[in-house]
ZADRENBA-650491 format. One record per residue: y, z negated, x of N, C-alpha, C in turn. Coordinates in steps of 0.2 Angstrom, whole numbers, plus 5000, padded with zeros to 4 digits. Each point is the difference from the previous one (the first is absolute). Layout:
N
YZXYZXYZX ...
END
This chain:
298
496050725070500750014998500549975004 500550045002500549975005500750004997 500449955002500649994998500549995006 500650025000500449995006500149935002 500149995006500149935003500849995000 500249954996500749994999500449975006 500650015001500449975005500149934998 500049965006500049924999500549984996 500650035000500649984996499950004993 499550044998499950024993499649954996 499649965004499549964996499949935002 499649964996499949935001499350005003 499949945003499349985003499549984995 500250004993499549994995500250044994 499550004995500050034994499649974995 500349974995499649964995499950034993 500050075000499950044994499750075002 499350005001499750065002499450024995 499950064999499450034996499650045004 499350004998499550045004499650044995 499550035002499650044995499649964996 500049945000499749954996500450014993 500650025000500450014994500350075000 500650015001500350065000500450025006 499849975006500250025007499650065002 500250035006499650055003499749995006 500149945003499749975006499549954998 499450015003499549954999500349935003 499749944998500249945003500050005008 499450035003500050005007500550055003 500250054997500550055002500749974999 500149964995500649964999500249955006 499449975002500149955006500250045006 499650055001500150055006500850025000 500250024994500750035000500549945001 499849944998500549945001500049995008 499450005003500049995007500450065004 499950064998500450055003500849995000 500249974994500749994999500249935001 499649965004500249935002500249964994 499650014994500149964994499449955001 500149945002499449955002499849964994 500350004994499849964995500150044993 499450014997500050044994499749974994 500250014994499749974994499750064996 499350004999499750054995500149984993 500450034997500249994993499950064995 499350015000499850064995500149984993 500150054996500149994993499349974997 500049944997499549974996499350005003 500050005007499450005003500049975007 499549975002499949975007499550045004 499850064998499550035003500150025008 500650015002500150025007500249945005 500049944997500249955004499549985006 499350004999499649985005500050055006 500050074998500050055005500649995005 500649994996500649995004500049945005 499849944997499949945004499650015006 499450045000499650015005500350055005 500450054998500350045005500649975003 500349954996500649965003499849965006 499449975000499749975006499950045006 499850064999500050055005500650025004 500650004995500650025003500549945001 499849944998500449945001500650014995 499850034994500550004994499849954995 500549964998499949954995500050034993 499550004996499950034994500049944994 500550004996500149954995499650034994 499549974997499750024994500450004994 500150054996500550004995499850054994 500450004995499950044994500750024997 500050054996500650014996499850014993 500349964996499750004993500650024995 499950054996500550034995500049954994 500649984998500049964994500450034994 499949984994500350024994500849995001 500450055000500749995000500450064998 500649994997500550054998500749975002 500450055002500050074999499750045006 500049975006499750035005499349985002 499849995006499349985002500149945004 499549964999499949945004499349995003 500149995007499449995004500049945004 499549965000499949945004499550005005 500249995006499650005006499749935001 499349995001499749945002499850005008 500249955003499950005007499549945002 499650015005499549955002499549984994 499950054996499549984994499350005003 499649964996499350005001499650054996 499850065002499750054996499449984997 499749955003499349984998500049954994 500649984998500149954995499850034993 499549974997499650034994500550014994 500449964999500550014994500450065002 500350005006500450065002499650075000 499450005002499650065000499950024993 499949964995499950024993500650034997 500649965001500650034997500250075003 499950005006500250075004499550054997 499449994999499550054997500350024993 500249954996500350024994500650055001 500449985004500650045002499850075002 499550015004499850065003499750044994 499649974995499750034995500650034995 500549974999500550024996500450065003 500050005007500350065003499550064999 499449995001499550054999500050034993 500149964995500050024993500650054999 500549995004500650044999499950075002 499650015005500050065004499850064995 499550004996499950054995500550024995 500449954999500650014995500550045004 500149985006500550045004499850085000 499450015001499750075001500150034993 499949974994500150034994500750024999 500549955002500750024999500250065004 499750005006500250065005499750064997 499450004997499750064997500450024994 500249954996500450024994500750035002 500249995006500750035003499950065003 499350035000499950065003499850005007 499849955003499849995006499250005001 499750045004499350015000499849955006 499849944998499849955005499449964997 499549985005499549964997499949945004 499749954997499949935003499650015007 499550045000499650015006500550035006 500550044998500450025005500449945003 500249964996500449945002499649955004 499349994997499649965004499850025007 499950075000499950035007500649995005 500650004997500649995004500049935002 499849954996500149935002499549985006 499450044999499449985005499749944999 500249964995499749934999500049994993 499849944998500049984993500749994997 500449975004500749994998500450064999 500250014994500550064999500649984997 500650025004500649984998500450064998 500649994997500550064999500150045006 500149985006500150045005499550065001 499349984998499550055001500150054995 500249994994500250054995500650045003 500549975002500550045003499850055006 499549975004499850055005499750064997 499649994995499650064997500550054997 500549974997500550044996500450045006 500149975005500450035006499550065003 499449985001499650055003499850064996 500149994993499850054996500750044998 500549985003500650044999500449984994 499949954996500449984994500649975002 500149975006500649975002500150025008 500649995002500150015007499949945005 499949944997499949945004499749954996 499849955003499749944997500649964996 500650005002500549974997500250044993 500050065000500150044994499449994995 499449995002499549984996500149944996 500249955004500249934997500650014995 500550035002500650014996499950044994 499650055000499950044995499449984995 499549975003499449994996499749935000 500149965005499649945001500449945000 500650005001500449945001500149974993 500249935000500149974993500650034997 499950024993500550044996499950075000 499550035005499950075000499550024995 499950074999499650024994499349995000 499749995006499349985001499849935002 500549965000499949935002499649964995 499549975002499649964995500149925002 500249964996500049935001499349975000 499949965005499449965001500149934999 499549964997500049935000500149975007 500549965000500149975007500049924999 500049965005500049935000500849984998 500049954996500749974999500249975007 500749995000500349975006499749935002 500049964995499749935002499350005002 499650054997499350005002499950035007 500450055002499950035006500249955006 500549964999500249955004499449945001 499849984994499549955000499350035003 499950064999499450035003500050005008 500650025003500150005007499949935002 500349954997500049935002499349975000 499650024995499349984999499650035006 500250055002499650035006500449985007 500349944999500349975006500550045003 500450044997500550055003500749984998 500450045004500750004999500350064996 500349984994500350054996500750025001 500150075001500650025002500250074996 500649994997500350064996500150065005 499750064999500150065004500650044998 500350035005500550054999500449994993 500449944999500349994994500550054997 500250055004500550054997499650044995 499350005000499750044996499949974993 500349944999500049974993500550044996 500450035003500450054995500649964996 500249945003500549964996500750035001 500549984996500650045000500649965004 499849935002500649975003499749945004 500449985005499749955005499949934996 500449994995499949944996499350004996 499750064998499450014997499449985006 500150035006499649995005499949925001 500649975001500049935001499649964995 500150024994499749964994499250015001 499850065001499350025001499749965006 500449995005499749975006500049924998 500449984996500049934998499449994996 499950044995499450004996499350005004 500050055004499450005005499949945004 500549975002499949945004499749944995 500350004994499749954995499350024999 499850065000499350024999499549985006 500349995006499649985006500150065005 500450055000500050055005500249965007 499750035005500149965007500650045004 500150064998500450045005500250074997 500550035003500350064998500050055006 499750064999500150055005500750035000 500449975004500750025000500150075004 499650015005500150065004499450054999 500250064998499550054998500350075002 499650055001500250065001500450044995 499949974994500350034994500749964998 500249955004500649964999500550025004 500650004997500650015004500249945004 500550015004500249945004500349954995 500450024995500349964996499549964995 499550044998499549974996499749945004 499850015006499749955004500449945001 500650015001500549955001500049954993 500150044995500049964993499349964999 499550045001499349964999499949945005 500250015006500049955005500449944998 500650014997500449954998499749964994 499750034996499749974994499449965002 499650035004499449975003500249935004 500550015004500249945004500249944995 500450024995500349954996499449974996 499550034998499449974997499549985004 500150005007499549975005499350044999 500150065000499450044999499850035007 499450025002499850035006500350074999 500250035006500350075000499550045005 499850064997499550045004500350075000 499650045004500250075000499550055002 500050064997499550055001500250074998 499650055003500250074999499850034994 499449974997499650034994499750065003 499750005006499750065003499450024996 500050074999499450034997499850065004 500250015006499850065004500450064997 499650064999500350064998500250004992 499749954997500150004993500749974998 500349975006500749984999500450015007 500150065002500250025007500749975002 500449984995500649975002500049935002 499449974999499949935002499650005007 500349975005499750005007499849935001 499449995003499849935002500549965004 500249944998500449965004500750014999 500250054995500750024999500249984993 500549955000500249974993500649965001 500550035002500749965000500349995007 500650025001500349995006500349945001 500049964995500349935000499549954999 499450015002499449965000500149935004 500049954997500149935003499349965000 499550034999499349964999499749985007 499949945001499649985006499250004997 499650055003499450004997499549945001 500149975006499649945002500249954995 500649984999500249954996499850014993 500050074997499850014994499349994999 499650025004499349995000499849925000 500449965004499949934999500249974994 500550034997500249984993499550024995 499750065000499550024996499449965000 499849985006499449965001500149934997 500549985001500249934998500050004992 500350054997500050004993499350014997 499650055004499350014998499649944999 500149955005499649945000500149964994 500650014997500149964993499550034995 500050065000499550034994499349995002 499850005006499349995002499849934998 500549955001499949934998499949994992 500550044997500049994992499450034997 499850065003499450034996499349995003 
END
């Protein structure tokens, strides 16, 4: 699978929010590292949804290409009115408590899939779980795989339309699944000796900057370590507000594209904000210093 190589002025030399075929991306971990190398993105974090399955392959490929691969994860948590995801960086995937709880989360995701199929069938859509499983190619099945099948069978004209019409939160075939609470997700990442960072905060769906600031303060009280202030889905104004709040609260500031390959074609590796002010070397040093605190505590 090939993607265009981007102009240097469009991208950063790092990307801390990337998905692979271990969850709902379309590049394998090895292919993602190769794609990073082709685009001079020399540090990437593998943050697949609720799984660490792609980390070891990416790390090994990173050694071959001299690409720094940060082991990570993206955990969905229970939140309204929008969605809240928390990324964990420099986690220890072998931590037994972490493994058990993530398995519970994966089981909840798998239990939801037949319910989505039922709702789609009731809406007049002829789709089976076997078709979706074949689309995913692996055990992990996410909503983008449902969307791909809907697109291929002609029920929608794009993956985005599939989400908007059938699969997104609030749509006719959306099925809520049991998720971790916010405190539990942060604690889980810390128990795995990782750094907890709120991903793409504009997806919280809050109505004012004051609300965002209140939530950032609350998350800080719960132990959040940082905020993803730069994202492919953030406007320049949003990034500026989020950075101001994060700096005021002395939180780490990160950035990433939320790259999914062709499942999210508008997101390009290393592209996430023209006002990016992150020094990746300093950020990694800060993360490792903070991580040492959780390693000592646990």
